[in-house]
DRENSESE-19098 format. One record per residue (C-alpha): x, y, z; chain; residue in three letters. Coordinates in Angstrom, 3 decimals. Layout:
// residues N
atom c1 = X&c2 = Y&c3 = Z&ch = A&aa = ALA
...
This chain:
// residues 83
atom c1 = 0.000&c2 = 0.000&c3 = 0.000&ch = A&aa = MET
atom c1 = 1.391&c2 = 3.374&c3 = -0.949&ch = A&aa = ALA
atom c1 = 1.520&c2 = 6.046&c3 = 1.720&ch = A&aa = THR
atom c1 = 2.360&c2 = 9.707&c3 = 1.789&ch = A&aa = LYS
atom c1 = 5.604&c2 = 10.851&c3 = 3.329&ch = A&aa = LYS
atom c1 = 5.578&c2 = 10.497&c3 = 7.166&ch = A&aa = ASN
atom c1 = 2.263&c2 = 8.610&c3 = 7.073&ch = A&aa = GLN
atom c1 = 2.106&c2 = 5.303&c3 = 8.968&ch = A&aa = VAL
atom c1 = -0.388&c2 = 2.540&c3 = 8.192&ch = A&aa = LEU
atom c1 = -2.388&c2 = 1.613&c3 = 11.282&ch = A&aa = VAL
atom c1 = -1.508&c2 = -2.139&c3 = 11.250&ch = A&aa = PRO
atom c1 = 2.200&c2 = -1.233&c3 = 11.076&ch = A&aa = ASP
atom c1 = 2.110&c2 = 1.175&c3 = 14.020&ch = A&aa = HIS
atom c1 = 4.121&c2 = 0.100&c3 = 17.071&ch = A&aa = ILE
atom c1 = 1.126&c2 = 0.473&c3 = 19.407&ch = A&aa = TYR
atom c1 = -1.211&c2 = -1.759&c3 = 17.357&ch = A&aa = VAL
atom c1 = -1.075&c2 = -5.343&c3 = 18.647&ch = A&aa = PRO
atom c1 = -0.620&c2 = -8.296&c3 = 16.314&ch = A&aa = LYS
atom c1 = -3.860&c2 = -9.329&c3 = 14.559&ch = A&aa = HIS
atom c1 = -4.210&c2 = -12.714&c3 = 12.834&ch = A&aa = GLU
atom c1 = -7.046&c2 = -14.522&c3 = 11.076&ch = A&aa = ILE
atom c1 = -7.712&c2 = -17.863&c3 = 12.712&ch = A&aa = MET
atom c1 = -8.529&c2 = -20.959&c3 = 10.678&ch = A&aa = THR
atom c1 = -12.093&c2 = -22.249&c3 = 10.897&ch = A&aa = LYS
atom c1 = -10.879&c2 = -25.135&c3 = 13.067&ch = A&aa = GLN
atom c1 = -8.983&c2 = -22.830&c3 = 15.444&ch = A&aa = GLU
atom c1 = -12.041&c2 = -20.574&c3 = 15.691&ch = A&aa = GLY
atom c1 = -14.273&c2 = -23.541&c3 = 16.517&ch = A&aa = GLU
atom c1 = -11.825&c2 = -24.669&c3 = 19.221&ch = A&aa = GLU
atom c1 = -11.933&c2 = -21.211&c3 = 20.832&ch = A&aa = ILE
atom c1 = -15.739&c2 = -21.179&c3 = 20.764&ch = A&aa = LEU
atom c1 = -15.799&c2 = -24.631&c3 = 22.349&ch = A&aa = LYS
atom c1 = -13.188&c2 = -23.628&c3 = 24.963&ch = A&aa = LYS
atom c1 = -15.220&c2 = -20.594&c3 = 26.033&ch = A&aa = TYR
atom c1 = -18.601&c2 = -22.282&c3 = 25.429&ch = A&aa = ASN
atom c1 = -19.941&c2 = -19.438&c3 = 23.311&ch = A&aa = CYS
atom c1 = -21.339&c2 = -18.604&c3 = 19.894&ch = A&aa = LYS
atom c1 = -19.318&c2 = -16.470&c3 = 17.453&ch = A&aa = PRO
atom c1 = -21.638&c2 = -13.498&c3 = 17.951&ch = A&aa = THR
atom c1 = -21.003&c2 = -13.632&c3 = 21.701&ch = A&aa = GLU
atom c1 = -17.350&c2 = -12.735&c3 = 21.107&ch = A&aa = LEU
atom c1 = -16.527&c2 = -9.027&c3 = 20.976&ch = A&aa = PRO
atom c1 = -17.153&c2 = -7.785&c3 = 17.436&ch = A&aa = LEU
atom c1 = -14.788&c2 = -6.078&c3 = 15.013&ch = A&aa = ILE
atom c1 = -15.870&c2 = -4.457&c3 = 11.751&ch = A&aa = PHE
atom c1 = -14.378&c2 = -5.844&c3 = 8.536&ch = A&aa = ALA
atom c1 = -13.133&c2 = -2.348&c3 = 7.661&ch = A&aa = ASN
atom c1 = -11.426&c2 = -1.730&c3 = 11.030&ch = A&aa = ASP
atom c1 = -8.092&c2 = 0.018&c3 = 10.332&ch = A&aa = PRO
atom c1 = -6.187&c2 = -2.486&c3 = 12.495&ch = A&aa = ALA
atom c1 = -7.117&c2 = -5.419&c3 = 10.231&ch = A&aa = ILE
atom c1 = -6.872&c2 = -3.747&c3 = 6.841&ch = A&aa = LEU
atom c1 = -4.721&c2 = -5.808&c3 = 4.530&ch = A&aa = GLY
atom c1 = -5.367&c2 = -9.124&c3 = 6.292&ch = A&aa = LEU
atom c1 = -8.045&c2 = -10.134&c3 = 3.802&ch = A&aa = GLY
atom c1 = -10.703&c2 = -10.657&c3 = 6.456&ch = A&aa = VAL
atom c1 = -14.315&c2 = -11.340&c3 = 5.666&ch = A&aa = LYS
atom c1 = -17.417&c2 = -11.372&c3 = 7.849&ch = A&aa = PRO
atom c1 = -17.547&c2 = -14.597&c3 = 9.842&ch = A&aa = GLY
atom c1 = -13.790&c2 = -14.790&c3 = 10.458&ch = A&aa = ASP
atom c1 = -12.383&c2 = -14.940&c3 = 13.972&ch = A&aa = VAL
atom c1 = -9.396&c2 = -12.692&c3 = 14.665&ch = A&aa = ILE
atom c1 = -6.771&c2 = -13.437&c3 = 17.307&ch = A&aa = LYS
atom c1 = -5.164&c2 = -10.364&c3 = 18.849&ch = A&aa = ILE
atom c1 = -1.891&c2 = -10.807&c3 = 20.729&ch = A&aa = THR
atom c1 = -1.119&c2 = -8.002&c3 = 23.151&ch = A&aa = ARG
atom c1 = 2.050&c2 = -7.648&c3 = 25.192&ch = A&aa = THR
atom c1 = 2.004&c2 = -6.208&c3 = 28.670&ch = A&aa = SER
atom c1 = 4.682&c2 = -5.449&c3 = 31.218&ch = A&aa = SER
atom c1 = 2.497&c2 = -7.032&c3 = 33.923&ch = A&aa = THR
atom c1 = 0.733&c2 = -9.897&c3 = 32.123&ch = A&aa = ALA
atom c1 = 3.400&c2 = -10.774&c3 = 29.574&ch = A&aa = GLY
atom c1 = 1.300&c2 = -11.823&c3 = 26.599&ch = A&aa = GLU
atom c1 = -2.515&c2 = -11.814&c3 = 26.431&ch = A&aa = SER
atom c1 = -4.763&c2 = -13.235&c3 = 23.736&ch = A&aa = LEU
atom c1 = -8.055&c2 = -11.671&c3 = 22.686&ch = A&aa = TYR
atom c1 = -10.551&c2 = -12.855&c3 = 20.105&ch = A&aa = TYR
atom c1 = -12.904&c2 = -10.853&c3 = 17.894&ch = A&aa = ARG
atom c1 = -15.636&c2 = -11.920&c3 = 15.491&ch = A&aa = TYR
atom c1 = -15.579&c2 = -10.058&c3 = 12.146&ch = A&aa = VAL
atom c1 = -18.877&c2 = -8.494&c3 = 11.058&ch = A&aa = VAL
atom c1 = -19.975&c2 = -6.327&c3 = 8.142&ch = A&aa = GLU
atom c1 = -20.236&c2 = -2.616&c3 = 8.567&ch = A&aa = VAL
């Protein structure tokens, strides 16, 4: 993606945690682990700046890996929905 001089893409910014698309099987395992439906996960819009360029589509489950000085590494999950 082309950017203007001094412009940073949101997914590349140092304060944006790592976002990954989970496989269908991985997503199903997470839903089973937490005994929930996909729509009971926190939602994220398909056009969210943090996931641009990942090729997400509604129905995908996103894994977000955040680092913390107190917790080390924390995993969060989001369900992708249309705008």
